[in-house]
C-alpha positions as a Markdown table, in Angstrom:
| # | Residue | x | y | z |
|---|---|---|---|---|
| 1 | Met | 83.5 | 86.2 | 105.0 |
| 2 | Gly | 86.1 | 85.1 | 102.3 |
| 3 | Lys | 85.7 | 84.6 | 98.5 |
| 4 | Gly | 85.1 | 81.3 | 97.1 |
| 5 | Lys | 86.2 | 79.8 | 93.7 |
| 6 | Thr | 82.7 | 81.0 | 92.1 |
| 7 | Leu | 83.3 | 81.7 | 88.5 |
| 8 | Gly | 83.3 | 79.4 | 85.5 |
| 9 | Phe | 84.3 | 79.4 | 81.9 |
| 10 | Trp | 81.2 | 81.3 | 80.5 |
| 11 | Ile | 81.3 | 84.1 | 83.4 |
| 12 | Leu | 84.9 | 84.5 | 83.0 |
| 13 | Thr | 84.4 | 84.6 | 79.0 |
| 14 | Ala | 81.5 | 87.4 | 79.3 |
| 15 | Leu | 83.8 | 88.9 | 81.4 |
| 16 | Val | 86.2 | 89.1 | 78.6 |
| 17 | Val | 84.0 | 89.9 | 76.0 |
| 18 | Gly | 82.2 | 92.3 | 78.0 |
| 19 | Asn | 85.4 | 94.1 | 78.7 |
| 20 | Met | 86.7 | 94.4 | 75.4 |
| 21 | Val | 83.6 | 94.8 | 73.5 |
| 22 | Gly | 82.4 | 98.0 | 75.5 |
| 23 | Ser | 82.8 | 101.4 | 74.5 |
| 24 | Gly | 85.1 | 100.5 | 71.5 |
| 25 | Ile | 82.6 | 99.2 | 69.4 |
| 26 | Phe | 80.3 | 101.9 | 69.7 |
| 27 | Met | 83.1 | 104.8 | 69.0 |
| 28 | Leu | 85.8 | 103.5 | 67.3 |
| 29 | Pro | 84.4 | 103.5 | 63.5 |
| 30 | Arg | 84.3 | 107.2 | 64.2 |
| 31 | Ser | 87.9 | 107.3 | 65.6 |
| 32 | Leu | 89.3 | 104.9 | 63.1 |
| 33 | Ala | 87.8 | 106.9 | 60.4 |
| 34 | Glu | 89.9 | 109.8 | 61.3 |
| 35 | Ala | 92.8 | 107.9 | 61.6 |
| 36 | Ala | 92.8 | 106.0 | 58.6 |
| 37 | Ser | 91.6 | 105.3 | 55.3 |
| 38 | Pro | 89.6 | 101.8 | 54.6 |
| 39 | Ala | 93.1 | 99.9 | 53.6 |
| 40 | Gly | 94.7 | 101.3 | 56.6 |
| 41 | Thr | 92.1 | 100.5 | 58.9 |
| 42 | Val | 92.3 | 97.1 | 57.6 |
| 43 | Leu | 95.6 | 96.7 | 57.7 |
| 44 | Ala | 95.5 | 98.0 | 61.8 |
| 45 | Trp | 93.0 | 95.6 | 62.6 |
| 46 | Gly | 95.2 | 92.8 | 61.2 |
| 47 | Val | 98.4 | 93.8 | 63.3 |
| 48 | Thr | 96.8 | 94.4 | 66.1 |
| 49 | Gly | 94.4 | 91.0 | 65.8 |
| 50 | Phe | 97.8 | 89.3 | 65.7 |
| 51 | Gly | 99.3 | 90.9 | 68.4 |
| 52 | Val | 96.7 | 90.7 | 70.8 |
| 53 | Leu | 96.4 | 87.0 | 70.0 |
| 54 | Met | 100.1 | 86.5 | 71.0 |
| 55 | Leu | 99.5 | 88.4 | 74.2 |
| 56 | Ala | 96.3 | 86.3 | 75.1 |
| 57 | Leu | 98.5 | 82.8 | 74.5 |
| 58 | Val | 101.0 | 84.6 | 77.0 |
| 59 | Phe | 98.2 | 85.7 | 79.5 |
| 60 | Gly | 96.6 | 81.9 | 79.3 |
| 61 | Asn | 100.2 | 80.3 | 79.6 |
| 62 | Leu | 101.1 | 82.2 | 82.5 |
| 63 | Ala | 98.0 | 81.8 | 84.5 |
| 64 | Leu | 98.7 | 77.7 | 84.0 |
| 65 | Arg | 102.6 | 77.8 | 84.9 |
| 66 | Lys | 102.2 | 80.9 | 87.7 |
| 67 | Pro | 99.0 | 80.1 | 89.6 |
| 68 | Glu | 100.2 | 81.9 | 92.2 |
| 69 | Leu | 100.4 | 85.1 | 90.3 |
| 70 | Asn | 96.7 | 86.8 | 90.7 |
| 71 | Gly | 95.7 | 89.9 | 89.9 |
| 72 | Gly | 96.5 | 91.0 | 86.4 |
| 73 | Pro | 99.5 | 90.8 | 83.9 |
| 74 | Gln | 101.6 | 93.6 | 85.9 |
| 75 | Ile | 101.9 | 91.2 | 88.5 |
| 76 | Tyr | 104.5 | 89.5 | 86.5 |
| 77 | Ala | 107.1 | 92.7 | 87.0 |
| 78 | Lys | 107.9 | 91.7 | 90.3 |
| 79 | Glu | 109.2 | 88.5 | 89.1 |
| 80 | Leu | 111.5 | 89.9 | 87.0 |
| 81 | Phe | 114.2 | 90.7 | 89.7 |
| 82 | Pro | 114.0 | 87.6 | 92.2 |
| 83 | Asn | 117.6 | 88.8 | 93.6 |
| 84 | Ser | 117.0 | 92.1 | 94.3 |
| 85 | Pro | 113.7 | 92.6 | 96.5 |
| 86 | Ala | 113.7 | 96.2 | 96.5 |
| 87 | Leu | 113.5 | 96.2 | 92.6 |
| 88 | Ser | 111.2 | 93.7 | 92.9 |
| 89 | Leu | 108.7 | 95.7 | 95.2 |
| 90 | Leu | 109.3 | 98.5 | 93.3 |
| 91 | Ser | 108.7 | 97.1 | 89.6 |
| 92 | Gly | 105.9 | 95.5 | 91.1 |
| 93 | Phe | 104.1 | 98.4 | 92.5 |
| 94 | Met | 104.9 | 100.9 | 89.7 |
| 95 | Ser | 103.3 | 98.4 | 87.2 |
| 96 | Ser | 100.8 | 98.0 | 89.3 |
| 97 | Trp | 99.7 | 101.5 | 89.8 |
| 98 | Gly | 100.1 | 101.7 | 85.7 |
| 99 | Tyr | 97.6 | 99.1 | 85.5 |
| 100 | Trp | 95.4 | 100.1 | 87.7 |
| 101 | Ile | 94.8 | 103.7 | 86.3 |
| 102 | Gly | 94.1 | 102.1 | 83.2 |
| 103 | Asn | 91.2 | 100.1 | 84.4 |
| 104 | Ile | 89.8 | 103.6 | 85.8 |
| 105 | Ala | 90.2 | 105.4 | 82.6 |
| 106 | Gly | 88.5 | 102.2 | 80.9 |
| 107 | Phe | 85.6 | 102.3 | 82.7 |
| 108 | Val | 84.9 | 106.0 | 82.7 |
| 109 | Ala | 85.3 | 105.5 | 78.8 |
| 110 | Val | 82.4 | 102.9 | 79.0 |
| 111 | Ile | 80.3 | 105.3 | 80.9 |
| 112 | Thr | 80.7 | 108.5 | 78.6 |
| 113 | Thr | 79.8 | 106.2 | 76.1 |
| 114 | Phe | 76.7 | 105.2 | 77.9 |
| 115 | Ala | 75.5 | 108.9 | 78.1 |
| 116 | Ser | 76.2 | 109.5 | 74.6 |
| 117 | Tyr | 73.9 | 106.5 | 73.4 |
| 118 | Leu | 71.4 | 107.6 | 75.9 |
| 119 | Ser | 71.0 | 111.0 | 73.9 |
| 120 | Thr | 69.6 | 108.7 | 71.2 |
| 121 | Phe | 66.3 | 109.0 | 73.7 |
| 122 | Phe | 66.7 | 112.4 | 75.5 |
| 123 | Pro | 67.9 | 114.7 | 72.7 |
| 124 | Val | 68.1 | 117.5 | 75.5 |
| 125 | Met | 71.7 | 115.8 | 76.6 |
| 126 | Asn | 73.0 | 117.3 | 73.3 |
| 127 | Ser | 71.8 | 121.0 | 74.4 |
| 128 | Ala | 74.3 | 123.7 | 74.2 |
| 129 | Gln | 72.0 | 126.3 | 75.8 |
| 130 | Val | 74.6 | 127.8 | 78.5 |
| 131 | Leu | 73.7 | 127.4 | 82.1 |
| 132 | Leu | 77.1 | 129.0 | 83.4 |
| 133 | Ser | 79.8 | 130.9 | 82.0 |
| 134 | Leu | 83.2 | 131.9 | 83.8 |
| 135 | Gly | 85.5 | 133.4 | 81.6 |
| 136 | Ser | 86.2 | 131.0 | 78.5 |
| 137 | Phe | 84.5 | 128.2 | 80.5 |
| 138 | Glu | 80.9 | 127.7 | 79.4 |
| 139 | Leu | 78.9 | 124.9 | 81.2 |
| 140 | Thr | 76.0 | 123.8 | 79.0 |
| 141 | Val | 72.5 | 122.0 | 79.8 |
| 142 | Gly | 74.1 | 119.1 | 77.6 |
| 143 | His | 77.3 | 118.8 | 79.1 |
| 144 | Ser | 75.6 | 119.2 | 82.7 |
| 145 | Leu | 72.9 | 116.3 | 82.5 |
| 146 | Asn | 75.9 | 113.8 | 80.7 |
| 147 | Phe | 77.8 | 114.6 | 83.9 |
| 148 | Val | 74.8 | 113.6 | 86.2 |
| 149 | Val | 73.9 | 110.4 | 84.0 |
| 150 | Cys | 77.6 | 109.2 | 84.3 |
| 151 | Ser | 77.9 | 109.8 | 87.8 |
| 152 | Leu | 75.1 | 107.7 | 88.5 |
| 153 | Leu | 75.7 | 104.9 | 86.4 |
| 154 | Leu | 79.1 | 104.5 | 88.2 |
| 155 | Trp | 77.7 | 104.7 | 91.8 |
| 156 | Gly | 75.0 | 102.5 | 90.8 |
| 157 | Thr | 77.3 | 100.0 | 89.6 |
| 158 | His | 79.0 | 100.3 | 92.9 |
| 159 | Ala | 76.4 | 99.4 | 95.4 |
| 160 | Leu | 75.9 | 96.6 | 93.0 |
| 161 | Ala | 79.7 | 95.5 | 93.6 |
| 162 | Leu | 79.4 | 95.5 | 96.8 |
| 163 | Arg | 76.2 | 93.0 | 97.2 |
| 164 | Gly | 79.0 | 90.4 | 96.0 |
| 165 | Ile | 80.5 | 89.2 | 92.7 |
| 166 | Glu | 78.5 | 86.3 | 91.6 |
| 167 | Gly | 75.6 | 88.3 | 91.2 |
| 168 | Ala | 77.4 | 90.9 | 89.4 |
| 169 | Gly | 79.1 | 88.3 | 87.2 |
| 170 | Arg | 75.8 | 86.9 | 86.3 |
| 171 | Leu | 74.3 | 90.1 | 85.6 |
| 172 | Asn | 77.1 | 90.9 | 83.6 |
| 173 | Leu | 76.7 | 87.3 | 81.7 |
| 174 | Ile | 73.4 | 88.2 | 80.8 |
| 175 | Ala | 74.2 | 91.8 | 79.0 |
| 176 | Thr | 77.5 | 89.9 | 77.4 |
| 177 | Ala | 75.2 | 87.6 | 75.8 |
| 178 | Thr | 72.1 | 90.1 | 74.4 |
| 179 | Lys | 74.9 | 92.1 | 73.0 |
| 180 | Val | 76.6 | 89.5 | 71.2 |
| 181 | Ile | 73.2 | 88.6 | 69.9 |
| 182 | Gly | 72.4 | 91.8 | 69.0 |
| 183 | Phe | 76.0 | 93.0 | 66.9 |
| 184 | Ala | 75.7 | 89.5 | 65.4 |
| 185 | Leu | 72.4 | 90.6 | 63.9 |
| 186 | Phe | 73.7 | 94.1 | 63.3 |
| 187 | Ile | 76.1 | 92.7 | 61.0 |
| 188 | Leu | 73.7 | 90.4 | 59.0 |
| 189 | Ile | 71.7 | 93.8 | 58.3 |
| 190 | Ala | 75.1 | 95.8 | 57.6 |
| 191 | Leu | 76.0 | 93.0 | 54.9 |
| 192 | Phe | 72.6 | 93.6 | 53.0 |
| 193 | Ala | 72.7 | 97.1 | 52.9 |
| 194 | Phe | 76.6 | 97.5 | 52.4 |
| 195 | Gln | 77.5 | 99.9 | 49.6 |
| 196 | Ser | 81.2 | 99.8 | 48.7 |
| 197 | Ser | 80.7 | 103.5 | 47.2 |
| 198 | Thr | 80.7 | 105.1 | 50.9 |
| 199 | Met | 83.9 | 104.1 | 51.6 |
| 200 | Gly | 85.6 | 105.6 | 48.5 |
| 201 | Gln | 88.4 | 104.0 | 46.7 |
| 202 | Phe | 89.9 | 101.4 | 49.4 |
| 203 | Ala | 93.6 | 102.6 | 49.5 |
| 204 | Ala | 92.5 | 106.4 | 48.6 |
| 205 | Ala | 94.9 | 109.0 | 50.1 |
| 206 | His | 94.3 | 110.1 | 53.7 |
| 207 | Leu | 94.6 | 113.8 | 55.0 |
| 208 | Asp | 95.3 | 114.9 | 58.3 |
| 209 | Gly | 93.5 | 117.9 | 60.2 |
| 210 | Ser | 95.7 | 120.1 | 58.1 |
| 211 | Gly | 95.4 | 118.4 | 55.2 |
| 212 | Arg | 98.5 | 117.0 | 54.6 |
| 213 | Thr | 98.6 | 113.3 | 53.2 |
| 214 | Val | 99.5 | 110.3 | 55.3 |
| 215 | Ser | 101.1 | 107.4 | 54.4 |
| 216 | Leu | 99.7 | 103.8 | 55.1 |
| 217 | Leu | 102.6 | 103.0 | 57.1 |
| 218 | Ser | 101.6 | 105.9 | 59.3 |
| 219 | Gln | 98.2 | 105.3 | 59.1 |
| 220 | Val | 98.6 | 102.1 | 60.6 |
| 221 | Asn | 100.8 | 103.6 | 63.2 |
| 222 | Gly | 98.0 | 106.0 | 64.3 |
| 223 | Ala | 95.3 | 103.6 | 64.1 |
| 224 | Ala | 97.3 | 101.2 | 66.5 |
| 225 | Val | 96.5 | 102.4 | 69.8 |
| 226 | Val | 93.2 | 103.1 | 68.7 |
| 227 | Thr | 92.4 | 99.1 | 67.4 |
| 228 | Leu | 94.5 | 98.2 | 70.9 |
| 229 | Trp | 92.1 | 100.2 | 72.7 |
| 230 | Ala | 88.9 | 97.5 | 71.5 |
| 231 | Phe | 91.1 | 94.6 | 73.1 |
| 232 | Ile | 91.7 | 96.2 | 76.3 |
| 233 | Gly | 90.7 | 93.5 | 78.8 |
| 234 | Val | 91.7 | 90.7 | 77.2 |
| 235 | Glu | 93.2 | 89.8 | 80.1 |
| 236 | Ser | 90.2 | 90.0 | 82.2 |
| 237 | Ala | 90.3 | 86.7 | 83.2 |
| 238 | Thr | 93.7 | 86.5 | 84.5 |
| 239 | Val | 92.7 | 89.1 | 86.8 |
| 240 | Phe | 89.8 | 87.0 | 88.2 |
| 241 | Ala | 92.2 | 83.7 | 88.2 |
| 242 | Ala | 91.7 | 83.5 | 92.2 |
| 243 | Arg | 88.3 | 83.7 | 91.8 |
| 244 | Ala | 88.1 | 81.2 | 89.1 |
| 245 | Lys | 86.9 | 77.2 | 89.9 |
| 246 | Arg | 89.5 | 75.8 | 87.7 |
| 247 | Lys | 92.5 | 77.4 | 86.5 |
| 248 | Lys | 92.4 | 75.9 | 83.0 |
| 249 | Asp | 89.1 | 77.8 | 82.2 |
| 250 | Val | 91.2 | 81.2 | 82.5 |
| 251 | Ser | 93.4 | 80.2 | 79.5 |
| 252 | Arg | 90.5 | 78.6 | 77.3 |
| 253 | Ala | 88.0 | 82.0 | 78.3 |
| 254 | Thr | 90.9 | 84.3 | 77.5 |
| 255 | Val | 91.2 | 83.0 | 73.9 |
| 256 | Ala | 87.3 | 82.5 | 73.4 |
| 257 | Gly | 86.6 | 86.2 | 74.4 |
| 258 | Leu | 89.3 | 87.3 | 72.0 |
| 259 | Leu | 88.0 | 85.4 | 69.2 |
| 260 | Ile | 84.5 | 86.2 | 69.8 |
| 261 | Ala | 85.6 | 89.9 | 70.0 |
| 262 | Ile | 87.5 | 90.2 | 66.6 |
| 263 | Val | 84.7 | 89.0 | 64.8 |
| 264 | Leu | 82.4 | 91.8 | 66.3 |
| 265 | Tyr | 85.2 | 94.6 | 65.8 |
| 266 | Val | 86.3 | 93.7 | 62.6 |
| 267 | Gly | 82.5 | 93.0 | 61.0 |
| 268 | Ile | 81.3 | 96.2 | 62.5 |
| 269 | Ser | 84.0 | 98.4 | 62.1 |
| 270 | Ile | 84.7 | 97.9 | 58.3 |
| 271 | Leu | 80.4 | 97.7 | 57.4 |
| 272 | Thr | 80.1 | 100.7 | 59.3 |
| 273 | Met | 82.1 | 102.7 | 56.9 |
| 274 | Gly | 79.6 | 101.0 | 54.1 |
| 275 | Leu | 76.6 | 102.6 | 55.2 |
| 276 | Leu | 78.0 | 106.0 | 56.3 |
| 277 | Ser | 80.7 | 108.4 | 54.5 |
| 278 | Lys | 83.8 | 109.3 | 56.0 |
| 279 | Glu | 82.4 | 113.0 | 56.4 |
| 280 | Arg | 79.4 | 111.9 | 58.3 |
| 281 | Leu | 81.2 | 109.2 | 60.4 |
| 282 | Thr | 84.1 | 111.4 | 62.0 |
| 283 | Gln | 81.3 | 114.1 | 62.8 |
| 284 | Ser | 78.8 | 111.1 | 64.2 |
| 285 | Gln | 78.8 | 111.2 | 68.3 |
| 286 | Asn | 76.6 | 107.7 | 67.6 |
| 287 | Pro | 78.1 | 106.2 | 65.0 |
| 288 | Leu | 76.0 | 103.2 | 65.2 |
| 289 | Val | 73.1 | 104.6 | 65.9 |
| 290 | Asp | 73.5 | 106.7 | 62.8 |
| 291 | Ala | 74.2 | 103.5 | 60.7 |
| 292 | Met | 71.3 | 101.5 | 61.4 |
| 293 | Thr | 69.4 | 104.6 | 61.4 |
| 294 | Glu | 70.4 | 104.7 | 57.2 |
| 295 | Val | 69.5 | 101.2 | 56.8 |
| 296 | Leu | 66.2 | 101.1 | 59.2 |
| 297 | Gly | 65.0 | 104.2 | 59.9 |
| 298 | Pro | 64.7 | 106.0 | 62.9 |
| 299 | Tyr | 63.3 | 102.9 | 64.8 |
| 300 | Gly | 66.3 | 101.2 | 63.8 |
| 301 | Gly | 68.5 | 103.7 | 65.5 |
| 302 | Tyr | 66.2 | 103.4 | 68.3 |
| 303 | Leu | 66.6 | 99.4 | 68.5 |
| 304 | Leu | 70.3 | 99.9 | 68.5 |
| 305 | Ala | 70.8 | 102.5 | 70.6 |
| 306 | Ala | 68.8 | 100.0 | 73.1 |
| 307 | Leu | 71.1 | 97.5 | 72.6 |
| 308 | Gly | 74.4 | 99.7 | 72.9 |
| 309 | Leu | 72.6 | 100.8 | 76.4 |
| 310 | Ile | 72.4 | 97.1 | 77.3 |
| 311 | Ser | 75.9 | 96.5 | 76.3 |
| 312 | Leu | 77.5 | 99.3 | 78.3 |
| 313 | Ile | 75.8 | 98.5 | 81.7 |
| 314 | Gly | 77.2 | 95.0 | 81.6 |
| 315 | Ser | 80.6 | 96.6 | 80.4 |
| 316 | Thr | 80.5 | 99.3 | 83.3 |
| 317 | Ile | 79.9 | 96.4 | 85.8 |
| 318 | Gly | 83.2 | 94.4 | 84.2 |
| 319 | Trp | 85.2 | 97.1 | 84.4 |
| 320 | Val | 84.2 | 98.7 | 87.9 |
| 321 | Leu | 84.7 | 94.7 | 89.1 |
| 322 | Leu | 88.1 | 94.9 | 87.6 |
| 323 | Ser | 89.4 | 97.8 | 88.8 |
| 324 | Ala | 88.6 | 97.1 | 92.6 |
| 325 | Glu | 90.2 | 93.6 | 92.0 |
| 326 | Val | 93.7 | 94.8 | 90.7 |
| 327 | Pro | 94.8 | 96.5 | 94.0 |
| 328 | Tyr | 92.8 | 93.8 | 96.1 |
| 329 | Glu | 94.8 | 90.9 | 94.6 |
| 330 | Val | 98.4 | 92.8 | 94.2 |
| 331 | Ala | 97.7 | 94.1 | 97.4 |
| 332 | Lys | 97.7 | 90.3 | 99.1 |
| 333 | Gln | 100.7 | 89.8 | 97.0 |
| 334 | Arg | 102.4 | 92.6 | 98.9 |
| 335 | Val | 103.4 | 95.0 | 96.1 |
| 336 | Phe | 100.4 | 97.7 | 96.6 |
| 337 | Leu | 98.9 | 99.5 | 99.7 |
| 338 | Gln | 98.0 | 97.3 | 102.6 |
| 339 | Pro | 94.7 | 98.9 | 103.3 |
| 340 | Phe | 93.4 | 97.9 | 99.9 |
| 341 | Arg | 93.3 | 94.6 | 101.2 |
| 342 | Arg | 89.8 | 94.8 | 103.3 |
| 343 | Glu | 87.0 | 93.0 | 102.4 |
| 344 | Asn | 83.1 | 93.6 | 103.3 |
| 345 | Glu | 81.3 | 90.2 | 104.7 |
| 346 | Arg | 80.8 | 89.3 | 101.1 |
| 347 | Gly | 84.0 | 89.1 | 100.2 |
| 348 | Met | 84.5 | 91.9 | 98.0 |
| 349 | Pro | 87.2 | 94.5 | 98.3 |
| 350 | Lys | 85.3 | 97.7 | 100.0 |
| 351 | Leu | 88.3 | 100.2 | 99.9 |
| 352 | Ser | 89.7 | 99.4 | 96.4 |
| 353 | Leu | 86.0 | 100.1 | 95.1 |
| 354 | Trp | 85.2 | 103.1 | 96.7 |
| 355 | Ile | 88.9 | 104.6 | 95.7 |
| 356 | Ser | 88.4 | 103.3 | 92.5 |
| 357 | Asn | 85.2 | 104.4 | 91.8 |
| 358 | Gly | 86.3 | 108.2 | 93.4 |
| 359 | Leu | 88.9 | 108.3 | 91.3 |
| 360 | Gly | 86.8 | 107.5 | 88.4 |
| 361 | Gln | 84.1 | 110.2 | 89.1 |
| 362 | Leu | 87.2 | 112.6 | 89.0 |
| 363 | Leu | 87.8 | 111.6 | 85.5 |
| 364 | Ile | 84.1 | 112.1 | 84.6 |
| 365 | Phe | 84.4 | 115.5 | 85.2 |
| 366 | Ser | 85.8 | 115.4 | 81.5 |
| 367 | Thr | 82.3 | 115.5 | 80.2 |
| 368 | Ile | 81.6 | 119.1 | 81.4 |
| 369 | Ser | 83.9 | 120.7 | 79.3 |
| 370 | Gly | 83.8 | 119.1 | 75.9 |
| 371 | Ser | 82.0 | 116.7 | 73.5 |
| 372 | Ile | 81.9 | 113.0 | 74.6 |
| 373 | Ala | 83.5 | 112.0 | 71.9 |
| 374 | Gln | 86.4 | 114.3 | 72.4 |
| 375 | Ala | 86.7 | 112.7 | 76.5 |
| 376 | Phe | 86.3 | 109.3 | 74.8 |
| 377 | Asp | 89.2 | 110.2 | 72.5 |
| 378 | Phe | 91.7 | 111.2 | 74.6 |
| 379 | Ile | 90.7 | 108.6 | 77.6 |
| 380 | Ile | 91.3 | 105.7 | 75.3 |
| 381 | Val | 94.6 | 107.1 | 74.7 |
| 382 | Val | 95.7 | 107.8 | 78.7 |
| 383 | Ala | 94.0 | 104.1 | 78.9 |
| 384 | Thr | 95.8 | 102.5 | 76.5 |
| 385 | Leu | 99.3 | 103.4 | 76.9 |
| 386 | Ala | 98.9 | 102.9 | 81.1 |
| 387 | Tyr | 98.1 | 99.1 | 79.7 |
| 388 | Leu | 100.9 | 98.8 | 77.7 |
| 389 | Val | 103.7 | 98.8 | 80.3 |
| 390 | Pro | 102.0 | 95.7 | 81.9 |
| 391 | Tyr | 101.4 | 93.8 | 78.9 |
| 392 | Leu | 104.9 | 94.3 | 77.7 |
| 393 | Ile | 105.9 | 93.2 | 81.4 |
| 394 | Ala | 104.0 | 90.0 | 80.6 |
| 395 | Ser | 105.4 | 89.0 | 77.5 |
| 396 | Val | 109.0 | 89.6 | 78.9 |
| 397 | Tyr | 108.3 | 87.5 | 81.9 |
| 398 | Gln | 106.9 | 84.3 | 79.4 |
| 399 | Leu | 110.1 | 84.9 | 77.2 |
| 400 | Lys | 112.3 | 84.4 | 80.5 |
| 401 | Leu | 110.7 | 81.6 | 81.7 |
| 402 | Thr | 111.3 | 80.2 | 78.1 |
| 403 | Leu | 114.9 | 81.0 | 78.3 |
| 404 | Thr | 115.4 | 79.6 | 82.0 |
| 405 | Gly | 113.3 | 76.7 | 81.2 |
| 406 | Glu | 111.1 | 77.0 | 84.9 |
| 407 | Gly | 108.0 | 75.5 | 84.5 |
| 408 | Tyr | 109.2 | 73.5 | 81.7 |
| 409 | Thr | 109.8 | 69.4 | 81.1 |
| 410 | Glu | 109.9 | 69.8 | 76.8 |
| 411 | Val | 111.9 | 71.5 | 74.8 |
| 412 | Arg | 109.3 | 71.9 | 71.9 |
| 413 | Glu | 106.8 | 73.7 | 74.7 |
| 414 | Arg | 109.7 | 76.3 | 75.2 |
| 415 | Arg | 110.4 | 77.0 | 71.9 |
| 416 | Met | 106.7 | 77.4 | 70.9 |
| 417 | Asp | 106.2 | 79.6 | 74.0 |
| 418 | Gly | 109.4 | 81.7 | 73.6 |
| 419 | Ala | 108.4 | 82.4 | 69.8 |
| 420 | Ile | 105.2 | 83.8 | 71.1 |
| 421 | Ala | 106.1 | 85.9 | 73.8 |
| 422 | Val | 108.9 | 87.2 | 71.3 |
| 423 | Leu | 106.1 | 88.3 | 69.2 |
| 424 | Ala | 104.0 | 89.9 | 71.9 |
| 425 | Thr | 107.2 | 91.7 | 73.2 |
| 426 | Val | 107.4 | 92.9 | 70.0 |
| 427 | Tyr | 104.1 | 94.1 | 69.3 |
| 428 | Ser | 103.9 | 95.7 | 72.7 |
| 429 | Ala | 107.2 | 97.9 | 72.3 |
| 430 | Trp | 105.8 | 98.8 | 68.9 |
| 431 | Val | 102.6 | 100.2 | 70.0 |
| 432 | Val | 104.5 | 102.3 | 72.6 |
| 433 | Tyr | 106.4 | 103.8 | 69.9 |
| 434 | Ala | 103.4 | 104.4 | 68.1 |
| 435 | Gly | 101.4 | 106.3 | 71.1 |
| 436 | Met | 104.2 | 108.3 | 70.9 |
| 437 | Gly | 102.5 | 110.0 | 68.3 |
| 438 | Asp | 100.7 | 112.3 | 70.2 |
| 439 | Trp | 103.4 | 114.0 | 72.6 |
| 440 | Lys | 100.9 | 115.9 | 74.8 |
| 441 | Thr | 98.7 | 113.0 | 75.3 |
| 442 | Phe | 101.5 | 110.5 | 75.9 |
| 443 | Leu | 103.1 | 113.1 | 78.3 |
| 444 | Phe | 100.0 | 112.7 | 80.1 |
| 445 | Gly | 100.3 | 109.2 | 80.7 |
| 446 | Val | 103.5 | 109.0 | 81.5 |
| 447 | Met | 102.2 | 111.7 | 84.5 |
| 448 | Leu | 99.7 | 109.3 | 85.4 |
| 449 | Leu | 102.1 | 106.4 | 85.7 |
| 450 | Ala | 104.7 | 108.6 | 87.6 |
| 451 | Ser | 102.4 | 110.0 | 90.2 |
| 452 | Gly | 102.8 | 106.3 | 91.8 |
| 453 | Ile | 106.0 | 107.0 | 92.7 |
| 454 | Val | 104.7 | 109.8 | 95.6 |
| 455 | Phe | 102.9 | 106.6 | 97.6 |
| 456 | Tyr | 105.8 | 103.7 | 97.2 |
| 457 | Pro | 107.7 | 105.0 | 100.8 |
| 458 | Leu | 104.1 | 104.7 | 102.5 |
| 459 | Leu | 104.1 | 101.4 | 101.0 |
| 460 | Arg | 107.6 | 100.0 | 102.3 |
| 461 | Lys | 106.5 | 101.8 | 105.5 |
| 462 | Gln | 103.8 | 99.7 | 105.7 |
| 463 | Leu | 104.9 | 96.4 | 104.8 |
| 464 | Arg | 108.2 | 96.9 | 107.4 |
| 465 | Glu | 105.4 | 97.6 | 110.2 |
| 466 | Ser | 103.7 | 94.4 | 109.1 |
| 467 | Glu | 106.5 | 92.2 | 109.2 |
| 468 | Gly | 107.4 | 93.8 | 113.1 |
| 469 | Ile | 103.9 | 92.9 | 114.3 |
| 470 | Val | 104.2 | 89.2 | 112.5 |
| 471 | Gly | 108.0 | 89.4 | 114.1 |
| 472 | Lys | 106.5 | 89.9 | 117.3 |
| 473 | Gly | 104.3 | 86.7 | 116.7 |
| 474 | Arg | 100.7 | 88.7 | 116.0 |
| 475 | Gln | 98.8 | 88.2 | 112.9 |
| 476 | Met | 99.2 | 90.4 | 110.1 |
| 477 | Pro | 95.8 | 93.2 | 109.4 |
């Protein structure tokens, strides 16, 4: 059974909000406190919010002007070289590979955060008791339990996704609505309890791990990748464009979801700084739980942790669906390995689900060798850098359309979209530059992206074979 046009505006918006407001909203207050002062954090949010808004407008516009191109922002890479089939195929495949890897790292970050918040109810998940020791490696009770919990959530979501996207999308909608209401209440409570004294001087000097003063501009650069992680997933509606009831709902859901996320992120990250001291914030494994415990006592922390678990389950559903949909859609457009086109009887990309989640399981092994916070910090930088290439490509492609006039009838529209494309391109390039600050993590991300080249010859072979089959009058598999 093939797939139908089953996703309306609200479910698409829930996918956008659910995928953006996931692990980031729970862990970013700690990451930002490490990267910047309050002033640096506010500036980073301002720059990132504006930059991502430009990207959202690019994604929404391309969904309307190029409705035949589905599967995410990376698909536009193949359209940059229309006169060179070989270069078009290579760029489309490599961009899709990087975007797919970024998706997988994304849902692993969400799942590891789920384990962190579950430990509020089960403190044994933080136990440092050693189960196994091999040389310098020690496996603790806490790390073992985190690994088991993460694995169970991953494969439980996998089983749900195989049953069909409409049911999974509705469950994600319920979880997203619950967390938006819950986080709005958090903001209201935090406003009453906010203490500016815990933020210290707004523009006080920020010190790095070596005790050296970090300039305000360097703080913004350092926080750029972290704040962008908050908005990774803004393109979720465009990935599912082929399943949308109406194409205009894709662009509307993208912008609506972004605006909701901006309000929640900025409000919560700044207010959390007013509830916890910088020292407590940087050492916290569960920043929002600790902040609410400070205000309402233990029961407030438990309530926030429960909200977090509901939220993260919804985000896991959205991210797993997204990770499977990307290679499935681009394989149908002949720029990815062809077996990823296989569907089950409910129209779900079964092989893509199995492989995506299998790779996610490998990344989950990071939870057995360090804290959840360390795993989260590492994963978000790798994932964000993997996303930036497709974001940059989509922006450049939009700029190309405005220069050539393809798909446009009015000069005024071309000028407006061209200006947006320039701003989105500059922003994407800047964050790539900012991400080069940690060379070790940056090079690991580049290696993950480049690893796709190993499979490129296999794609070319599959396409040659399928063309041969079609040439003999047989149906393409």
